[in-house]
Structure formats: C-alpha cells, structure tokens
C-alpha positions in Angstrom: 9.3 35.0 109.3 6.6 36.7 107.3 7.0 39.5 104.7 5.8 42.2 107.1 8.2 41.2 109.9 11.1 41.3 107.5 10.4 45.0 107.0 10.7 45.7 110.8 14.1 45.9 112.3 15.0 46.5 116.0 18.2 47.8 117.5 18.1 48.2 121.2 15.4 50.7 122.0 14.7 51.8 118.4 12.7 50.4 115.5 12.9 50.9 111.7 9.9 50.3 109.5 10.0 50.2 105.7 7.8 52.8 104.1 5.6 50.2 102.2 3.9 48.5 105.1 3.6 51.9 106.9 2.0 53.4 103.8 -0.4 50.5 103.5 -1.4 50.8 107.1 -2.0 54.6 106.8 -3.5 54.4 103.3 -0.7 56.5 101.7 1.7 56.2 98.8 5.1 54.7 100.0 7.0 57.6 98.4 5.1 60.1 100.5 6.0 58.5 103.9 9.6 59.8 104.4 8.6 63.5 103.9 5.5 63.2 106.0 7.6 61.7 108.9 10.1 64.5 108.6 7.5 67.3 108.5 5.5 65.7 111.4 2.3 64.9 109.7 2.9 61.3 110.5 3.7 60.8 114.2 4.6 57.7 116.0 5.1 56.0 119.4 7.4 53.0 120.1 6.7 51.0 123.2 8.6 48.1 124.7 6.6 45.5 126.7 7.3 44.8 130.4 6.3 42.0 132.8 4.2 39.4 130.9 4.8 41.4 127.7 8.6 41.5 128.0 10.2 41.1 124.6 7.1 42.5 122.7 7.1 45.8 120.9 4.2 48.0 119.9 4.5 50.6 117.2 1.7 53.1 116.7 1.6 55.6 113.9 -0.9 58.5 113.4 -1.8 60.5 110.3 -4.7 62.8 111.1 -7.5 60.7 112.6 -6.1 57.5 111.2 -4.1 55.2 113.6 -2.1 52.2 112.5 -0.6 49.8 115.1 1.8 46.8 114.8 2.5 44.5 117.7 5.6 42.3 117.4 6.8 39.4 119.6 10.3 38.6 120.9 11.0 36.6 117.8 10.1 39.7 115.7 6.9 38.1 114.3 4.0 40.4 113.7 1.3 39.3 116.1 -1.2 42.1 115.3 -1.7 44.8 112.7 -4.7 47.1 112.8 -5.9 50.4 111.5 -8.5 52.6 113.3 -10.1 55.7 111.9 
C-alpha cells in the first residue's frame, strides 16, 4: 500500500482523509484544512462505484475554483489523483 492510501480510511459509506494529502491536493497548509472544512470553504463529495466500478470510491474536494479528486480501488489503492483549476 502506498503512502497516500494509508492516509485514506473507509468505514461503510464514509471516508476519512488525513489533512496532509488533502492540503497538498488543494495547495493549502495542512493546519488550515480542518477549520476550512468546518466553515465550508472546502466542500467535498464521496461517491461509491456501481456495476463495473463496484468497490471503487471517488472523493472530490473543492476550494474555490480548485478541484482535487482521488479514485481508490477495492483494495484501497489510489488509482488516480488529479487537480484541476
């Protein structure tokens, strides 16, 4: 398992992401992430795959115009990370 996937944990239909990879993806300081999530300046969507994507998860985070997405397979390996501004 790579370093990034160790920072992603899944429990049923929820996901937990450490602040460091999220901050990196959104070009922020890790210590700023928790407060920004609480105040709503970082928003997110958690999606579970169906059909041929069953077992995969997609997490998308937004901060202003910046979007950061992580796609994880059934073994919790990060398949894709990308940032779009």
